[in-house]
C-alpha positions in Angstrom: 72.1 5.4 -23.2 71.4 9.3 -22.6 69.0 10.9 -25.0 70.0 14.0 -27.2 68.4 17.2 -26.1 67.2 19.1 -29.0 67.7 22.7 -29.0 64.3 25.0 -29.2 64.4 25.5 -32.7 65.2 22.1 -33.6 62.0 21.0 -31.7 59.8 23.9 -33.2 61.1 22.8 -36.7 60.2 19.2 -36.1 56.7 20.2 -34.7 56.3 22.4 -37.8 57.5 19.5 -40.3 54.6 17.3 -38.7 51.9 19.8 -39.1 50.9 23.6 -39.3 51.2 25.0 -35.9 49.7 28.6 -34.7 52.3 30.9 -33.1 50.4 30.7 -29.6 50.4 26.9 -29.7 53.8 26.2 -30.7 55.0 28.9 -28.3 53.3 26.9 -25.6 54.6 23.5 -26.7 58.1 24.9 -26.7 57.5 26.5 -23.2 57.8 23.4 -21.5 61.5 22.8 -22.9 62.4 26.2 -22.3 65.9 27.0 -20.5 66.4 30.4 -18.6 68.2 32.1 -21.5 66.0 30.9 -23.8 63.8 33.9 -25.7 60.8 31.8 -27.1 59.2 35.1 -28.9 62.3 35.7 -30.3 62.6 32.0 -31.8 59.1 32.4 -33.1 59.5 35.8 -34.8 62.5 34.4 -36.5 60.6 31.2 -37.5 58.0 33.7 -39.2 60.3 35.7 -40.7 61.8 32.9 -42.5 58.1 31.9 -42.9 58.2 28.3 -41.6 55.6 30.0 -39.4 52.5 31.6 -40.7 49.0 32.2 -39.3 47.2 32.2 -42.7 49.1 28.4 -43.8 47.7 27.2 -40.3 44.3 28.6 -40.6 44.1 26.8 -44.4 45.0 23.4 -42.6 43.0 23.8 -39.8 39.8 24.3 -42.2 41.2 21.3 -44.2 41.3 19.2 -41.7 37.7 20.0 -40.1 35.7 21.3 -42.7 34.4 17.6 -43.8 32.8 17.2 -40.1 32.3 20.4 -38.7 30.2 23.4 -39.1 31.4 27.0 -39.5 30.7 28.2 -36.3 32.8 25.1 -34.8 35.9 25.9 -36.8 36.0 29.6 -36.3 35.8 29.0 -32.7 39.0 26.4 -32.6 40.7 29.1 -34.9 39.9 32.1 -32.2 41.1 29.4 -29.2 44.6 29.1 -31.3 44.9 33.1 -30.7 44.2 34.2 -34.4 44.0 37.9 -35.1 40.5 39.0 -36.3 42.2 39.4 -40.2 43.0 35.8 -40.3 39.7 34.3 -39.1 37.7 36.8 -41.6 39.7 35.4 -44.4 39.2 32.0 -43.1 35.7 32.8 -42.7 35.6 33.7 -46.7 37.1 30.7 -47.5 34.8 28.3 -46.0 32.8 26.3 -48.6 28.9 26.7 -48.5 27.9 25.2 -44.9 24.7 23.5 -46.1 26.3 21.4 -48.6 29.0 19.8 -45.6 25.8 19.4 -43.1 24.2 17.5 -45.8 27.3 15.4 -46.2 27.6 14.9 -42.6 24.1 13.7 -42.0 24.1 11.6 -44.9 26.9 9.2 -43.4 25.7 9.4 -40.2 22.0 8.9 -40.6 21.2 8.0 -44.1 17.5 8.4 -43.9 14.9 11.1 -42.5 14.1 11.0 -38.8 10.4 9.0 -38.3 9.3 11.2 -35.2 10.1 14.1 -33.3 12.5 12.0 -31.1 14.6 11.1 -33.9 14.5 14.4 -35.2 15.5 16.2 -32.0 18.6 13.5 -31.7 19.7 14.1 -35.4 19.7 18.2 -35.1 21.5 17.8 -31.6 24.4 15.8 -33.4 24.3 18.5 -36.4 24.6 21.1 -33.7 27.4 20.1 -31.9 29.1 19.6 -35.0 28.8 23.6 -35.4 26.5 23.7 -37.8 23.8 26.6 -37.7 20.1 25.9 -36.8 19.1 27.3 -40.2 21.5 24.9 -42.0 20.3 22.0 -40.2 16.7 22.7 -40.6 17.2 22.8 -44.4 19.1 19.7 -44.5 16.5 17.8 -42.5 14.1 19.3 -44.9 15.8 18.2 -47.9 16.3 15.1 -46.6 12.5 14.3 -46.3 12.0 15.4 -50.0 14.7 13.8 -51.4 13.7 10.4 -50.0 10.2 11.1 -51.1 11.5 11.8 -54.5 13.3 8.6 -54.7 10.3 6.6 -53.6 8.5 8.1 -56.4 11.2 7.4 -59.2 11.5 3.5 -57.9 7.2 3.6 -58.5 7.4 4.9 -61.9 
């Protein structure tokens, strides 16, 4: 039995039904299936005019998916790699929550206890750096982790 060939518009709508896509990403996916007479840019323009394709919704979706695990610089870098314009990226930057809170949550899930030696501290810092958190934020998280742990011990002794 032969597979039914989907039109480019049907394929695009199927991709968009699964999750939000950037214009660049959707164009790249559709290019694999385009025939000689297909105009991908015109299709993308039509989808944007019908509000099926939205850079704003895409950036919000990506932030919602990534914010619990990654820092601001990594999220913004990913938005840039998807070809979003500067205005959309600036809007996304203002929409990002407090990075220190997210970094503390990521650190707590992964490690849970403050570093005991410089080697462990460096390992924890590298982990958070790879996740895209800034060095200032990482320093605050590790300093507060040590203080929070000291405060818990004092409360237990009382």
